[in-house]
N, C-alpha and C positions, 0 to 999 in steps of 0.2 A: 236674567240670566247673565247679565255682563257684568256684574261682580263676579260670579262664576268665575267668568271664563278669563277674566283677568288673573283671577289667582290660580288659573292651574298654567298658565302662563308661566308664574312665577315659577312653579313649580320646575319646569322643563330644565331649568339650572342645575338642579339638586340632581346627585348621585343617584341613579337606582339601585331599591332595596331588592332583595330575594321575594317573589311573592306565590311563593307554594305551602299550599297550606298540608303543612305535616303533624300529627298530630303526634306529643311523646308521650311515654311512660315513665316514671318512677316508681319505685317501690319501696317504702322509705321502711328503717329495720325497726320498727315497733309493732304492739300488738294491741288491735282497739276491736270495741263495739262496731259493730255498723254504722250506726247513727254518729257515735264519733267519728270515724275512719271517712266520713261522708262530709261533715266539718272541717276537719284538719286538712281534706282534699281541695275544700270551697274555700278555705281561707289562703293554701298556702301554692293551689296550681289552679284548677278549673272545675275538676270534681272527679269521682271514683267513674269509671270506664263506662263506656257507651260501648257493644257489640253488636254491631248489625251484620255484621258476615264471616265465613271463617275465616277468610285472612286475617281482619282484626281479631280475630281469637286468638290468634298465633303471634301475634306484636309485642305480648306483655307475659311476665313469667309464667310458671303455672300452678301457684297457687296464692291464695288469698280474697279479701273480698273485693267482689266489682258493682257496678252500678245496681245490678238489677234487682228489684224490690217489690212486695205490693203492700197492700193496707191487710187483709185478713184472707183466709181461704177461699172469702169469695168473689174475690178481688180479681183485675186484672195484673198481669206484672207490666211493671215499665222501668225507664232509669231516671236512675238521678236526675240526668241531666236534662230539664225542660219537661218532667216527667211525659217522655215520649213512651208509647205504645211499644212494647219488643213484639217485632215480627220475625226474627230467629231467634232460636235456641240451639242450647248444645248440650241438652239435660246429660248426665248420667244415666245407667240403668236403673229402674224402678224411682225417675223423679220427674218430676218435683215432689216431694213429700209431703202430707197435709199440715206436719208442724211447723215446718221451715218458710219464714215469708221474706227472708235474705239470703242473697245468695253470693257462695264462694266456690270460686275455678281449684279444681286439683286435676293434677296432669291432662289439662286439656278441656273436661268435663265438667259440667256444673252441678253443682248439689244445694240445693236448698236447706238452711239451718234456723234457728234460734235466733234472733238481730242481737241479743243481748251477748252472746258468745263472744269472745277476744278470739281474733283472727290477726295475722299480717295480711296487707292489701295494697291494693294499687293505686297509683293517683294517674291523672293525665291532662297535658294540657294541652286544649282544642284551640287554636288560633282564630279560629272562624265563629261569628257570633251571628247568628238568625234575630232581627228584631221584630217583632210581629205587630207591629205597628204602622199604619199607610199614612208614609210622610211625601213630600216631592223629591227629586232628585237634591236638590241644594237644600231641603229640612233633613234629608237623610244625610247627607255630607255635616253637616252641624252638630248633629246625634252621632252619629260617630267619633268622631273631632274631640266630643266632650267626656270622651268616657274615660276616666284612666287618666287624667293631665297631669303630666311631669310637677308641671307647677301652676298650680290654679289662678295665680294672679297674675300670671302671662296672657295676652288675648288669646282667644281661639285662633285666631288666622293663623299664631307663629305654629311651619310646618314642625319644626324640632323640637314641638312643646306637646306632641302627639305620640302616645303609643297604638293609636287603632285607627282603621279609616278605610272609606268603602274601598271593599276589596278588589283584589286584582285576581282577576285569572289567566296563570299562563301556561301550564303543561295539562297532557289530557288528564294526569290525575286531579288535580284542581276543578275544573269542570265537572268529571262525576264523582269527586265528593261533595261538592257546593252543588248537585243536583239532587242527590240521594238527599242531600239536610233540607233543602229547599221542599221536598215533598211534604214537611211539617209549617210550611206558611201559609195564613188566609189567604194570601191570593194569589194567583196562577203563575206570578211573574215576579221577581227581584230582582231591584234596583245592583248593580256593580258599580264600580268605582267608572265606567267609560264615559267618556262626554266629546261632545264634538266640539270642537274650534276653528272656522275657520276654514272647513272644509276637510278637518283633519282630524281622527279618532285619536285620545289619547287618555293612559289611565289617570286619574287623578292623583295617584302617590308620585308621580315620574316614571316607572317601572317602563321599560322598553316593550313597544307595540309589536305583537308579533302575527298579527292577523294580517292575510293580506287580501287585496282588491275587495277593500269593505265599502258599500254603494255610499257616497256624496248624500248629504242630507239638504233638503231646500234653506232651512236656515241654524242657527246655532243652537236652537232647542231641542235637541235631542240624546238622548243618553240611553246607555245601554241597560237590558235585563234579561235577566236568566230566566229561559221558560223550564219553568219545573215536568212538564209534560211531554216537552219539543225535543229535537235534537241536533239543533243548530246551539254553536259556541255563546252566541248571543244575538238579539234582536235589538231595533230599535223602538223606541217608546218618545213620545212628548217628553221633556223633564216638568211639567208642572204635573203629571198625573200621580197618584199617589197609590205607593205601592209598599210591602215589607221589602227589608234590604239585608243585606249582609256589609254588616262590619268584620275586620279580621284585628288582627296583632299583629303591628310588624316586628318583622324580625330583630 
């Protein structure tokens, strides 16, 4: 942990970056089959969009493929990103039909369709990545910073060489969205970028600390987790415990 805390101290001199987890949408002006649209979005963005509630359904254009699909009529509906089972739907009247295994959106409602039909589509860029591997906090930090490095010949500890980091949760939206995503985790809590150094809590990416009156720790070896079934903004755990973790793509 000494190595980790020295590294965090160096980051304090860097300019902070925005830590809000905003999903961005884009609608390319081309038509493709669902599978081709999925491949296009995964190559150029994150994936076809996942829609978990009514508000998210209103965030992008009202026509085209979305990320919902099923293998066949006997299979559950899943989202392209992470094969998450769908718990929210906005089916049009008399949908889903038995013939369609991929879904497009039309005027806010969802329609099942032949996956080989060519349609317009929407792609999304989601900065939050849930890693379902059990690692210590420092191992999780190394994992995030190894993702999509700017220059693979540079050492991992170079801050500006990283597009990803352990997640910073600043706004109420950040916490709500991260907790929703944490429901997919295989552990009851996930590591965030929060770490204790000499009695002070810090975000590993250097963002400004917004929490107030955080209890001090008996040692430096405590890091922050988000409990997927809790209500607190964060909880403290020994950094050597192994948990799933959140990486995020820096703005």
